[in-house]
C-alpha positions in Angstrom: 83.1 -41.3 -114.1 83.7 -37.5 -114.2 86.9 -35.8 -115.3 89.6 -36.1 -112.7 87.8 -38.8 -110.8 89.8 -42.0 -110.1 88.5 -45.2 -111.6 86.5 -47.3 -109.3 88.2 -50.4 -108.0 86.9 -53.2 -105.8 88.3 -55.8 -103.4 88.4 -59.5 -104.4 89.1 -62.3 -101.9 92.7 -63.3 -102.4 94.8 -66.3 -101.2 96.0 -64.3 -98.1 93.5 -61.5 -98.0 91.7 -58.9 -100.1 93.2 -57.8 -103.4 92.4 -54.5 -105.1 91.1 -55.0 -108.7 90.0 -52.7 -111.5 87.9 -54.0 -114.4 87.5 -52.0 -117.7 86.2 -52.8 -121.2 83.7 -55.5 -122.0 83.3 -58.8 -123.8 85.8 -61.4 -124.7 88.6 -62.1 -124.4 89.5 -61.1 -120.8 93.1 -60.1 -120.1 94.7 -59.7 -116.7 97.5 -57.2 -116.1 100.1 -57.4 -113.3 102.4 -54.5 -112.4 106.0 -54.5 -111.3 107.6 -54.1 -107.8 106.5 -50.8 -106.3 104.2 -50.3 -109.3 100.5 -49.7 -109.4 97.4 -50.3 -111.4 97.9 -46.9 -113.0 101.4 -47.7 -114.2 100.1 -50.9 -115.9 97.0 -49.4 -117.6 98.9 -47.9 -120.5 99.9 -51.4 -121.7 96.2 -52.1 -122.3 95.6 -49.3 -124.8 94.1 -50.8 -127.9 93.6 -54.3 -126.4 90.1 -55.6 -127.2 87.7 -57.2 -124.7 87.7 -57.0 -120.9 90.8 -55.8 -119.0 91.5 -56.7 -115.4 94.2 -54.9 -113.4 95.3 -56.0 -109.9 97.4 -54.6 -107.1 99.6 -57.3 -105.9 99.8 -57.9 -102.1 101.0 -54.9 -100.2 100.4 -52.5 -103.1 97.4 -50.1 -103.3 94.6 -51.4 -101.1 95.6 -55.0 -101.4 96.4 -56.6 -98.0 100.0 -56.8 -97.0 101.4 -60.2 -96.2 102.0 -61.0 -92.5 105.6 -62.2 -91.9 106.1 -65.6 -90.4 106.5 -65.7 -86.6 110.1 -65.4 -85.3 111.4 -64.3 -88.7 115.0 -63.3 -88.5 116.8 -60.9 -90.8 120.2 -61.9 -92.2 123.2 -59.6 -91.8 122.7 -58.4 -95.4 119.3 -56.9 -94.4 117.4 -59.0 -97.0 114.8 -61.2 -95.2 113.8 -64.4 -96.9 110.8 -63.7 -99.2 109.0 -66.9 -98.2 109.1 -65.8 -94.6 107.8 -62.3 -95.4 105.1 -63.5 -97.7 106.7 -61.9 -100.7 107.9 -64.9 -102.7 107.1 -65.5 -106.3 104.9 -68.4 -105.3 102.7 -66.0 -103.3 102.6 -63.4 -106.1 101.6 -66.1 -108.6 98.8 -67.1 -106.2 97.5 -63.5 -106.3 97.6 -63.3 -110.0 96.1 -66.8 -110.5 93.2 -65.9 -108.1 92.3 -62.8 -110.0 92.6 -64.5 -113.4 90.4 -67.4 -112.2 87.8 -65.2 -110.7 87.4 -63.1 -113.8 87.8 -65.8 -116.4 91.0 -64.3 -117.9 92.5 -66.2 -120.8 95.3 -63.8 -121.6 97.8 -62.1 -119.4 100.5 -59.4 -119.3 103.0 -59.0 -116.5 105.6 -56.2 -116.0 108.9 -57.1 -114.2 107.7 -58.6 -110.9 104.4 -59.3 -112.7 106.3 -61.1 -115.4 108.0 -63.2 -112.8 104.7 -64.1 -111.3 103.4 -65.1 -114.7 106.5 -67.2 -115.3 105.8 -69.1 -112.1 102.2 -69.8 -113.2 103.4 -71.0 -116.6 105.9 -73.3 -115.0 103.1 -74.9 -113.0 100.2 -74.6 -115.5 101.7 -74.5 -119.0 98.3 -74.2 -120.6 96.7 -71.7 -118.2 96.6 -68.8 -120.7 96.0 -68.6 -124.5 98.4 -65.7 -124.9 101.0 -64.1 -122.6 103.1 -60.9 -122.6 106.2 -60.7 -120.4 107.5 -57.1 -120.2 111.1 -56.4 -119.0 111.5 -59.7 -117.0 114.2 -59.3 -114.4 115.1 -62.9 -113.4 114.4 -66.5 -114.3 115.9 -69.3 -112.2 119.0 -67.9 -110.5 119.6 -65.2 -107.9 120.4 -61.9 -109.5 123.7 -60.1 -108.8 123.7 -56.6 -110.1 123.9 -53.0 -109.1 120.1 -52.7 -108.9 120.1 -54.7 -105.7 121.8 -51.9 -103.7 119.5 -49.3 -105.3 116.4 -51.2 -104.3 117.6 -51.5 -100.7 118.2 -47.8 -100.6 114.7 -47.2 -102.0 113.3 -49.4 -99.3 114.8 -47.1 -96.7 113.2 -44.1 -98.3 109.8 -45.8 -98.6 109.9 -46.6 -94.9 111.3 -43.2 -93.8 108.3 -41.3 -95.4 110.6 -38.9 -97.2 108.5 -38.1 -100.3 111.0 -35.6 -101.8 114.0 -37.9 -101.5 112.0 -40.9 -102.8 110.8 -38.9 -105.8 114.4 -37.9 -106.5 115.5 -41.6 -106.3 112.7 -42.6 -108.7 113.7 -39.9 -111.1 117.3 -41.1 -111.0 116.1 -44.5 -112.1 114.6 -43.1 -115.3 116.6 -43.0 -118.5 118.9 -39.9 -118.6 117.3 -38.6 -121.8 113.9 -38.2 -120.1 114.8 -37.0 -116.6 114.3 -33.4 -117.6 110.8 -34.0 -118.9 108.2 -32.4 -116.7 105.8 -35.2 -117.2 108.4 -37.7 -116.0 109.1 -35.6 -112.9 105.4 -35.3 -112.0 105.0 -39.0 -112.4 107.9 -39.7 -110.1 106.5 -37.3 -107.5 103.0 -39.0 -107.7 104.6 -42.5 -107.3 106.6 -41.3 -104.3 103.5 -40.1 -102.6 101.7 -43.4 -103.2 104.6 -45.5 -101.9 105.8 -43.8 -98.7 104.9 -45.6 -95.5 103.5 -48.6 -97.3 104.6 -52.3 -96.9 106.4 -52.1 -100.3 109.6 -51.3 -98.4 109.6 -54.9 -97.1 109.1 -56.2 -100.7 112.0 -54.0 -102.0 114.3 -55.7 -99.5 113.1 -59.3 -99.9 112.0 -59.9 -103.5 115.1 -58.9 -105.4 116.9 -61.8 -103.8 114.4 -64.3 -105.1 113.7 -65.9 -108.5 110.4 -67.3 -110.0 111.3 -70.9 -110.9 114.0 -73.5 -110.2 114.6 -74.8 -113.7 113.7 -72.9 -116.9 113.6 -76.2 -118.9 110.0 -76.7 -117.6 108.9 -73.7 -119.8 109.4 -75.8 -122.9 106.0 -77.3 -122.2 104.3 -73.9 -122.8 102.7 -74.1 -126.2 100.8 -70.8 -126.0 102.3 -67.8 -127.9 104.4 -65.6 -125.6 105.6 -62.1 -126.4 108.7 -60.9 -124.6 109.6 -57.2 -124.5 113.0 -56.2 -123.2 115.1 -53.1 -123.4 118.9 -52.4 -123.7 120.7 -50.4 -121.1 118.3 -51.3 -118.3 120.5 -53.0 -115.6 117.4 -53.7 -113.4 115.9 -55.7 -116.2 118.8 -57.0 -118.4 117.8 -57.6 -122.0 119.5 -61.0 -122.0 116.8 -62.2 -119.5 114.1 -61.6 -122.0 116.2 -63.3 -124.7 116.9 -66.3 -122.5 113.2 -66.6 -121.6 112.4 -66.6 -125.2 114.8 -69.5 -125.8 113.3 -71.5 -122.9 109.7 -71.0 -123.9 108.2 -73.2 -126.6 106.5 -70.5 -128.8 108.0 -67.1 -128.1 108.6 -63.8 -129.9 111.3 -61.5 -128.5 111.4 -57.8 -129.0 114.4 -55.9 -127.6 113.9 -52.1 -127.8 116.5 -49.3 -127.7 117.1 -47.4 -124.4 114.9 -44.5 -123.4 112.2 -46.1 -121.3 109.5 -48.4 -122.7 106.6 -46.1 -121.8 108.5 -42.8 -122.2 110.4 -43.0 -125.5 108.7 -46.1 -127.0 105.2 -45.9 -125.8 103.6 -46.0 -129.2 105.8 -49.0 -130.3 105.0 -50.9 -127.1 101.3 -50.3 -127.3 101.3 -51.5 -130.9 103.3 -54.6 -130.1 101.0 -55.5 -127.2 97.7 -54.8 -128.9 98.6 -56.5 -132.1 99.7 -59.6 -130.2 96.8 -59.8 -127.7 94.2 -59.0 -130.4 95.4 -61.8 -132.7 
């Protein structure tokens, strides 16, 4: 691959259509990485720095080149504008099926999920407690109850911008979501502009309306059956991913370590610390 050239991805048959996958590294173990809502393979790759073995990154349904789910026929939208995720194909069960399919196809024995990806992993662990040898859950947003926070309104507004095709307005919205102390950083501004260009006009708008009203599992007590080591990484002053969710997941899981970092953005102000936590844990 020459300088400036995008890494080569391929399509893998998923449960509801093709899923875009990138594979890097070599050897054992194999770790699968799942991004957050409106995220990308590129936003997840920094978490793999220093991790040994083979790394597999996927675009969940409707992201990148992965197929968008087809809404169920005669789906109605409630007055609050949030269609049911199961009717739109955006439920956590469907996302878990995407992640499970990629993990099974590549022989992944370890996994990392960010936000939405953490929710998909939580769903898998609730159904297959012994599926992975080691798991990292980064800024989980919800466990087993509907969320009620200010982030819901912001995600609905972001959905409108994605669907409108207004790149500049979407970039400004993404920048406003970043920690105040890094919003003036040119690298952060460029990243937000790049993300906006990738998102406008995509099916992610539907996901931004539906998924925030869902939760991964019905009862967190089932997670006590998970014996594999789990690392949870949270962050204070992140109302879209409350730190108490990571702490509560840690209490529910049978063998968990919880790290709550200061504000500033995990991969902006604390990139070195996060990479060290993840690499040390997954390489153990």
